[in-house]
C-alpha positions in Angstrom: 57.7 21.8 -28.9 56.7 21.9 -32.6 58.7 20.2 -35.6 58.4 20.7 -39.1 57.7 18.4 -42.0 58.9 18.8 -45.4 58.1 16.6 -48.3 58.1 16.8 -52.1 55.0 16.9 -54.8 55.0 18.0 -58.0 53.8 21.6 -59.0 50.2 20.6 -60.5 49.5 18.4 -57.2 49.9 21.1 -54.9 47.9 23.6 -56.8 45.2 21.3 -56.9 45.5 20.6 -53.2 45.9 24.1 -52.5 42.5 25.1 -54.2 40.9 22.3 -52.4 42.2 23.3 -49.1 40.8 26.8 -49.8 37.8 25.6 -51.1 37.3 24.3 -47.5 38.4 27.7 -45.9 41.9 26.3 -44.7 45.3 26.2 -46.0 47.2 23.4 -47.5 49.2 23.7 -44.0 46.0 23.2 -42.2 45.1 20.1 -44.2 48.4 18.4 -43.7 48.4 19.4 -40.2 45.0 17.8 -39.7 46.0 14.8 -41.6 49.3 14.2 -39.6 47.2 14.7 -36.2 44.4 12.1 -37.4 47.2 9.6 -38.1 49.0 10.4 -34.6 45.5 9.9 -33.0 44.9 6.2 -35.1 48.4 5.3 -33.9 47.7 5.9 -30.3 44.6 4.1 -30.5 46.7 1.1 -32.2 49.3 1.4 -29.4 46.9 1.4 -26.9 45.1 -1.7 -28.1 48.5 -3.6 -28.6 49.4 -2.6 -24.9 46.1 -4.2 -23.8 46.3 -7.1 -25.9 49.9 -7.8 -24.7 48.6 -7.0 -20.9 45.7 -9.8 -21.7 47.8 -12.5 -23.1 50.4 -12.1 -20.1 48.0 -12.3 -17.7 46.3 -15.6 -19.4 49.6 -17.0 -19.7 50.5 -16.5 -15.8 46.9 -17.8 -15.0 48.0 -21.0 -17.1 51.7 -20.9 -15.5 50.1 -20.8 -11.5 47.4 -23.4 -12.4 44.4 -21.4 -12.0 43.1 -21.5 -15.8 40.3 -23.6 -16.6 39.5 -25.0 -19.9 36.5 -25.9 -21.8 35.6 -28.0 -24.4 34.9 -26.6 -28.0 31.1 -27.6 -27.9 30.8 -25.4 -24.6 32.3 -22.6 -25.7 30.5 -22.6 -29.0 27.3 -23.0 -26.7 28.2 -20.2 -24.4 28.8 -18.0 -27.3 25.7 -18.8 -28.9 23.6 -18.0 -25.7 25.7 -14.5 -25.5 24.9 -13.6 -29.0 21.4 -14.6 -28.4 20.9 -12.7 -24.9 22.8 -9.5 -27.4 20.3 -10.3 -30.2 17.1 -10.1 -27.7 18.1 -7.0 -25.6 18.6 -5.1 -28.8 
């Protein structure tokens, strides 16, 4: 089901926006609809990422609570990251 969105702007802003939209071969309503759809898509991506991150954090805590986690020293982690970065740089 479609819904209507209404908002107020001054006449000059509306006139200029309509001119710009028309110069691009679309209506102001089309431009507003496209912006709304783009914003919604960006929010979907944020929500998907947030859900993924929550799942990763919960999995890490579950692993910790079950005693299956493995801790590494800061130096070992740093060396591992440097090796991974180097591999990426050398294959690119």
